[in-house]
C-alpha positions in Angstrom: 5.1 -24.8 -9.1 7.2 -27.4 -10.9 4.3 -29.3 -11.9 2.4 -26.2 -13.2 5.3 -25.6 -15.7 5.6 -29.2 -16.5 1.9 -29.9 -17.3 0.5 -26.5 -18.2 3.6 -24.8 -19.8 2.6 -26.3 -23.3 -0.8 -25.0 -23.1 0.4 -21.6 -21.9 2.8 -21.5 -24.9 0.0 -22.3 -27.5 -2.5 -19.8 -25.9 0.1 -17.1 -26.0 0.9 -18.0 -29.6 -2.6 -17.6 -30.7 -3.3 -14.4 -28.9 -0.2 -12.8 -30.6 -1.4 -14.0 -34.0 -4.9 -12.6 -33.4 -3.3 -9.1 -32.5 -1.0 -9.5 -35.6 -4.3 -10.0 -37.8 -5.9 -7.1 -36.1 -3.0 -5.0 -36.7 -2.8 -6.0 -40.5 -6.7 -5.5 -40.6 -6.5 -1.9 -39.3 -3.3 -1.0 -41.4 -5.1 -2.2 -44.7 -8.3 -0.5 -43.8 -6.3 2.9 -44.1 -5.8 1.9 -47.9 -8.7 2.0 -49.9 -7.1 0.3 -52.8 -6.0 -2.6 -50.9 -9.3 -3.0 -48.8 -12.3 -4.0 -50.7 -15.7 -5.8 -49.7 -14.2 -9.4 -50.4 -11.0 -8.9 -48.8 -12.7 -7.4 -45.8 -15.0 -10.2 -45.2 -12.3 -12.8 -45.5 -10.1 -10.8 -43.0 -12.9 -10.8 -40.6 -13.6 -14.5 -40.7 -9.8 -15.2 -40.4 -9.9 -13.0 -37.2 -12.9 -15.0 -36.0 -11.3 -18.3 -36.5 -8.2 -17.1 -34.5 -10.4 -16.0 -31.7 -12.2 -19.4 -31.8 -8.7 -21.3 -31.7 -7.7 -19.0 -28.7 -10.7 -19.6 -26.9 -10.2 -23.4 -27.5 -6.7 -23.2 -26.0 -7.9 -21.1 -23.0 -10.4 -23.7 -22.0 -7.7 -26.4 -22.5 -5.3 -24.5 -20.5 -7.7 -23.9 -17.5 -8.6 -27.5 -17.4 -5.0 -28.4 -17.3 -4.4 -26.0 -14.4 -7.2 -27.1 -12.2 -6.4 -31.0 -12.9 -2.7 -30.4 -12.3 -3.4 -28.6 -8.9 -6.4 -30.9 -7.7 -4.4 -34.0 -8.6 -1.5 -32.7 -6.6 -3.5 -32.1 -3.6 -5.3 -35.5 -3.8 -1.9 -37.6 -4.2 -0.3 -35.3 -1.4 -3.2 -36.2 0.8 -3.4 -40.0 -0.1 0.4 -40.4 0.3 0.1 -38.7 3.9 1.8 -35.3 3.2 4.6 -36.8 0.8 5.3 -35.1 -2.4 4.2 -37.0 -5.4 6.5 -38.0 -8.2 6.3 -36.6 -11.8 5.4 -40.2 -12.9 2.4 -40.3 -10.3 1.2 -37.0 -11.4 1.4 -37.8 -15.1 -0.7 -40.9 -14.4 -3.3 -39.1 -12.6 -3.4 -36.2 -15.2 -3.6 -38.6 -18.0 -6.5 -40.3 -16.5 -8.5 -37.4 -15.5 -7.9 -34.8 -18.0 -10.2 -35.8 -20.7 -13.0 -36.5 -18.1 -12.7 -33.0 -16.5 -12.6 -31.5 -20.0 -15.8 -33.1 -21.0 -17.6 -32.3 -17.6 -16.5 -28.8 -17.6 -17.6 -28.2 -21.0 -21.1 -29.4 -20.0 -20.9 -27.2 -16.8 -20.0 -24.1 -18.7 -23.0 -24.7 -21.0 -25.4 -25.0 -17.9 -23.7 -21.9 -16.6 -24.2 -20.0 -19.6 -27.9 -21.0 -19.6 -28.2 -20.1 -15.9 -26.8 -16.6 -16.5 -29.1 -16.0 -19.3 -32.1 -16.4 -17.0 -31.5 -12.9 -15.0 -28.0 -13.9 -13.8 -29.3 -15.3 -10.5 -29.4 -19.0 -11.5 -25.9 -18.8 -12.6 -24.7 -17.1 -9.6 -26.2 -19.7 -7.5 -24.7 -22.6 -9.5 -21.2 -21.2 -10.0 -19.8 -22.2 -6.5 -21.7 -25.5 -6.5 -20.3 -26.4 -10.0 -16.7 -25.6 -8.9 -16.9 -28.5 -6.7 -17.7 -31.0 -9.3 -13.9 -31.3 -10.5 -12.4 -31.7 -7.0 -14.9 -34.5 -6.3 -14.4 -36.4 -9.5 -10.6 -36.6 -8.9 -10.6 -36.9 -4.9 -13.2 -39.4 -5.1 -12.5 -40.9 -8.5 -16.0 -40.9 -9.2 -18.4 -40.2 -12.3 -19.7 -36.9 -13.3 -23.3 -37.8 -12.4 -22.2 -38.6 -8.9 -20.0 -35.6 -8.5 -22.9 -33.5 -9.9 -25.4 -34.6 -7.1 -22.6 -34.7 -4.4 -21.8 -31.0 -5.1 -25.2 -29.9 -4.2 -25.1 -32.1 -0.8 -21.8 -30.7 0.1 -22.7 -27.0 -0.3 -26.1 -27.5 1.6 -26.1 -25.1 4.6 -22.7 -23.7 3.3 -23.7 -22.0 0.3 -23.1 -18.4 1.5 -19.7 -19.2 3.2 -18.4 -20.9 -0.1 -19.8 -18.2 -2.2 -18.0 -15.6 0.0 -14.5 -17.4 -0.1 -14.8 -17.4 -4.0 -15.8 -13.8 -4.1 -12.9 -12.7 -2.0 -10.3 -14.8 -4.1 -11.9 -13.4 -7.2 -11.4 -9.8 -6.0 -7.7 -10.6 -5.2 -7.1 -12.0 -8.6 -9.0 -9.2 -10.2 -6.8 -6.5 -8.6 -3.6 -8.6 -9.4 -4.8 -8.6 -13.2 -5.5 -4.9 -13.1 -2.0 -4.2 -11.5 -0.3 -6.5 -14.1 -2.2 -5.3 -17.1 -1.6 -1.7 -16.3 1.6 -1.2 -18.1 0.2 -2.9 -21.2 -2.7 -0.6 -21.2 -0.4 2.5 -20.9 1.7 1.4 -23.6 -1.3 0.5 -25.9 -2.8 3.9 -25.3 0.3 5.7 -25.8 1.0 3.8 -28.9 -2.4 4.7 -30.3 -2.2 8.4 -29.8 1.3 8.5 -31.2 0.1 6.9 -34.5 -3.2 8.5 -34.6 -1.8 11.8 -35.7 0.4 9.9 -38.3 -2.4 8.1 -39.8 -0.7 4.8 -39.3 -1.6 1.6 -37.3 -2.7 1.9 -33.8 -1.1 -1.6 -32.7 2.4 -2.7 -33.0 3.9 -6.2 -32.8 5.9 -5.4 -29.6 3.0 -4.3 -27.8 1.1 -7.3 -28.9 3.9 -9.5 -27.3 4.3 -7.5 -24.1 0.4 -7.6 -23.7 0.3 -11.3 -24.3 3.3 -12.0 -22.0 1.5 -10.1 -19.1 -1.6 -12.0 -19.7 0.6 -15.2 -19.3 2.0 -14.0 -16.0 -1.7 -13.1 -14.9 -2.7 -16.5 -15.7 0.0 -18.0 -13.3 -2.0 -16.5 -10.3 -5.0 -18.5 -11.1 -3.3 -21.3 -9.2 -4.6 -19.4 -6.1 -8.3 -20.0 -7.4 -7.7 -23.8 -8.0 -6.1 -24.3 -4.6 -9.0 -22.4 -3.0 -11.5 -24.7 -4.7 -9.6 -27.7 -3.5 -9.2 -26.4 0.1 -13.1 -25.6 0.0 -13.9 -29.0 -1.4 -11.7 -30.8 1.6 -13.1 -28.5 4.1 -16.9 -29.1 3.2 -16.1 -32.9 3.0 -14.6 -32.8 6.7 -17.7 -30.7 8.0 -20.2 -33.2 6.3 -18.4 -36.4 6.7 -15.7 -36.1 9.3 -13.1 -37.9 7.0 -10.1 -36.6 8.7 -11.4 -37.9 12.1 -12.2 -41.3 10.8 -8.7 -41.6 8.9 -7.1 -40.7 12.4 -9.2 -43.3 14.2 -8.4 -45.9 11.7 
């Protein structure tokens, strides 16, 4: 948890700030649309493109944030295992994260593109590839290897274990989905109440306090994504043990 806040906190702040800015722009866009004198075709296009730019910045920060989370968790697990169940220091963690972050970022962008292509073909290829691609990052970090080797190794590791691996990820995803529903429920209620309150007054349907509360709740829900990253690491080490018996060989040595 300490390393989560140290190495992911800055990304979380940038992502939250960009989300608040998007909601503020949406607020101004809606507010100005109610005034025909201040809302013509040229200003409408400029505001739309401004919002799209904000969404793009938010998406970039989200990717950077998720990569930072996965790299932090998996580097911690790898170091903890290498040091024989001894907690890694901040300097050791920073050295690993600094070394792997850009490599994992580039590989994840490529994997996202492949997944999107897979989901475009009737969803089935994307569903099949999702648990396989999830193993690429822990292989690259734990085995200090290239993307090509990790890509091929992920198919070998999951062979004969695809259904059990997929089932584990589905269960954890359902847990995270329920957590996100519970966390986002207050913001949903506040947003709906705010909309109906202002609808009769012909005023803006969003407000800055609602935007800030919603963003803070989203940040809290992101914190629980640690569960998925830890699950990916556990699945990798478990499959490696099943296929190669690494733990037994280490004890023999």
